[in-house]
C-alpha positions, 0 to 999 in steps of 0.5 A: 320175322325179324323182331327188330324191324316192322317191315321185312325187306331184302335190304340189310339193316344195322343193329345198334346196340348201345347204352340201354336200348337196341335200335334198328335203323333203315333208309330207303334212299341209302338202300337205293344207293347200292344200285344207283349212281351215288353222286346223285345222293347227298351224304346224310347222317344216320340220325337224320335218316332214322328220324325220317324213316323210323319204321324202315330198315336203314341200309348203309349203302356204299357211296362213290368216294372222292379219289384220295391220294394214298395217305398210307405213308403220311397217315403213319406219320404226324400231320402238321397240326392246326390250331386246336379247337376245343372239343365238345365234351362227351356226355353220355346219353340219358338212360332210355325210359324203357329197357330195350327188347332182348336181342335175338340171342346171336350167341355171344352178343349183348343182351338187355331186358325183354321190355320193348323200347321205342325206336330211336335214331342212332345219334352219334353226331352232336347237332353242333358238330354235324357235318356231311358223312364222308362218302364211302368208296364203292369197292368190291366185296370181301369176307371170310371166316376164322379157321385154323389147321389145314394140315395134320399136326406135325410129329410133335403132337401126334394124335394116336387115334387119328394119325395123319397120312404121310402124303397129306401136305404139311402145314404151309407155314410151319412155325419153328418149335420154340425151346422150352426155356423161351416159353414164358410162364403165364402171369400168376392169376390175380384175385378179382379184389386184388387187381388195380384197375386205375390206369396211370399216365404213360411216362413217355406218351402223352394222353391222346387228344383225339380218338384212338382207333383199333382196326382188325382186318380179319384173316389178313396174314403176312405170309412168306409166300409172296406169289400168285396164290397169296390174295393179300400180295396180289391185291391192289392195296396201296394203303397197307403197302404204304404203311409197310414202308414206314420205318419202325411203325410196321411189324408183324406178330404171332397169331397162332399156336402157343402165342394165343394159348393153343396146344402147339405151334402147329395149331392155326390161329382163329378169330376166337382165340385171336380176339381173346388175346387182342382184348385181354392182353393175356395168353390163356389156355384155350378150348382145345388145350383145355379139352386135351388136359381133361382127357389126358388127366381123366378129369373129364370122366370124373366131372359132373357132366360125365356123371350126368350122361353116364345115366344113359349108358345102361339102357339108352343111347349116347349121341355125339354131335359135332364137326368131324375134323382135326382142324382144331378150330371147332373140334378135333377127331382125337377128342371125339375118339377119346369121348367115345372110348370113355363112354364104351369103357364106362359101360355105354351099350349104344353109341351114335355119332352125328357128323358135320363135314368140314372142307373149311378148316381142312382140305375140301374132299377130306371128309371121306378120310375122316369118315373112314377113320371114325368107322374104324374107331366105332368098329373097334369099340363094337368089338367090346359089345357096343352098338356103335354107328354113324347116324346122320350128317351134313355139311357144316355151312348148311346143317346145324352150325349156324351162328349169331342166329343168322339162319335158324333153318340151318339148325332146323335141318340139323335137328331134323336129321340128328333128332328126328331122323328126317332128311332129303337123303337117306343112305345105308352107308355114310361114305356112300352118302358123302360120295353121292352128295359131293357129285361128279368131279366136274360139278363137285359140291364142297364138303362144307355144303353137303345136304343133310342125310340120315343113315337107315337100316335095311328096312329103311328105318333111321339107325339113330334118332334121339329119344327120351332118356338118351344122352347127347354130347355136342363135342365142339369146343368152340362156342359160336356155332353150337349155341343155337343147337344147344338152345334147341336141345336144352330149352323146353320153351323154344320158338325159333322153329318147330321141333315137332317133338322135344325129347327129354335128354341128358344133354351136355356140351363139350364146354359151356358155350355161353356163360351169361346164359349158362348154356348149356347148364351141363358140360364136360370141360370148364371154359377159360375165365379171362379176367381183367380184360381191356374193355373193363379197364377202359370202363373203370377209367371212364373211357368211352368205347365204340365197337362195330362189325357185321354179324359174322364178326360182331361176336368177336369184336364184343364177346370174345374181345371181352373175355367170353362175356356177353353184354357190356361192362358199362352200358353208359360208356360202351356202344356196340353196332352190329351190321347184319351180314348177307345170307349168301356165299361171301365170294358172291359179294366179297365186299360184304359189309365193309362199306357200311362198317366204315360209314358207321365207324366214321360217324362214331369218330366224328361224334366226339363221344368215343375215345376208343373205336374198334372196328373189324372187317370180316372180308379177308377171312370169310371170303378166303374160306370160300377158296375163291382167289379172285373174290378174296383179292377183291375182298382185300382191296375193298378193305384196304380202301376202307382202312385208308378212309378211316385213317384219313379221318382219324388223322383229321381229328388229331387221333391215333390208330393201330391196324392189325389182324387176328390170324392169317387166311387170305394170305395163302389160298393154295394147298402146298407140299413141304417145300411150299410148292402148290399142290395140283389135282388130277385135272391139273388145277391147284388145290384151293386152301380154305383154312387159316394159315400159320402166318404172322399178322401185321401191326401198324401204328400212326396218326397225326396225334402220335408223337414222332418219338413213338415207334416200335421196340426192337426187343420183342421179336417173339411178340404175339397178339396179346402184346397188341392190347398193352400197345393200344392202352399206351396209344391212349397215353396210359401205362398198361396193366402189369399183368398184360403182355409187354406193349410193342411201344415204350 
């Protein structure tokens, strides 16, 4: 039962996290509007609805929209200004009398105190300014998730333990190798006490009178391949197409590789590093690179985390749990091999590996290749007298790797297989397990959706249950999809599912996945500390902020945006709204929650309470990850309509806006050879691409409140996502902090 609602329904809800309480809002009428003709329903405010239905969930149902003429070009240019009315003063609401119940920890989300608070409506619109909510377009569904590396790393970053076969297609959009002299050294770290947070008025751009909106279209790349496999290109997107024609207010920036702190320009960007860069304005070494350094220098084997697990080497087993992939989004196989060798060299007698198959960040069907390479690695260490085997597995989307507490059953299936040795399928060989579970070619199951399985010996006994005294290493470096399993492995008091038994293990993560929760308490590699992020600057300057997305990207627009921090910088100035994602394959409903996100953001804009509004639409990324081209096209179209409505509203408020993305994905949906030609399977059908791309992403600026003189500079051809941060601060009318990458406008 969801602790935030009194009634469990099949209707999505809106979590509003703001100020000092957490509220759930629901409406019977708007939930009906998804199925009924919206023209029969008068638009109503959330605050109205919540007061009438305080104990039910409010679904932000889609409503039919008026046909809006393409506002793209005029949206990017100033509109004729009406006589200015004095805006009502934005007064922060008084603190709640009692603190809110703690959020069910969704990984990287804000957490408040554990005291329950009375349900309150989301009162974003002052009564005196109340106006009907603009109807939302009824549009198709879309969504997808962040996942780089589809192809093996090029020769510049060989993986000795996991070489890429020559026949594997090279990255779709290989970025040219940057000369060393062009790679600028990151700014020297600034001590917390030495940093000046006060923002000074911009020399050329006046302070914004209306709100400033930053809109992130997750997974929307600007790809060189403008063909039938590019969903962004094939979609009917009059808004974004119109913005692209506005001179000097449309450009692209890099969203992969070194531009976002990854080891090489062969590394795909992803939502985590992308939002880190967008929120911090800085390029910092990221998870994969930090692990590489720790392995290369040997620092990993000298740290406290490694010393902890070495206590199990002599008498107990060492278990490695994680994604078996070299996609570089969550994990890399060469890093797993480095850990296995380190354990074997350190005296480990028994090693067990619990794999999660990918098919998302790498080509679907590649799991058998990764298993063969892993088995070869285990055979190699076994020659030295180590008992090394694969013990269990399953597909990443249904086993272990849930995030934001979206579905604890996913984690339970992993617990049962990895820890208890229980699963609906048992096999004596891992390769045979995957072949069987994938099924026949005409109805093949994707690697990412494989059922959980356990490897057993000839007597039918599991070969690798986790017992008291064993060491457990979760080897993913990315946080969001390992937070929940870490809780199950670490917390003695745990109620999310019945673990049956709780072995006392020596548990470490590859990194610490949640700094606020100190979870896990022990880890092998220290996470990056990103200081002086934009959200902190805004709060220090009394600038109010609203952030909104659905569950799949809520952590990105909050936690990752804020430099890998949970919670608020200032609860009186910040409001975060999470709209729960549907628990379905996203290509089944490609509009996802774009319409609800748009509605919530409109209310925030109209309220006059927020100077900065940031919005993330998950559709192009999450639907793109399914490999379903028609659904991804629909996803892009829905998002485009929502962007148009938001831009029109911002313009009516004399505001300014910036539209961008965090990485590519929907922009290429087919695997390609080195010439860029689509690869075909034996059945003659194109091989779908489900991972991120190396494509740059668009950046567009505009707004009726933005002077005509504000245009993009032409001296930053190599700009990346981190340059966007300073740009948004400049749009507010302030000089960006000197430690940030240069703004795209001057």
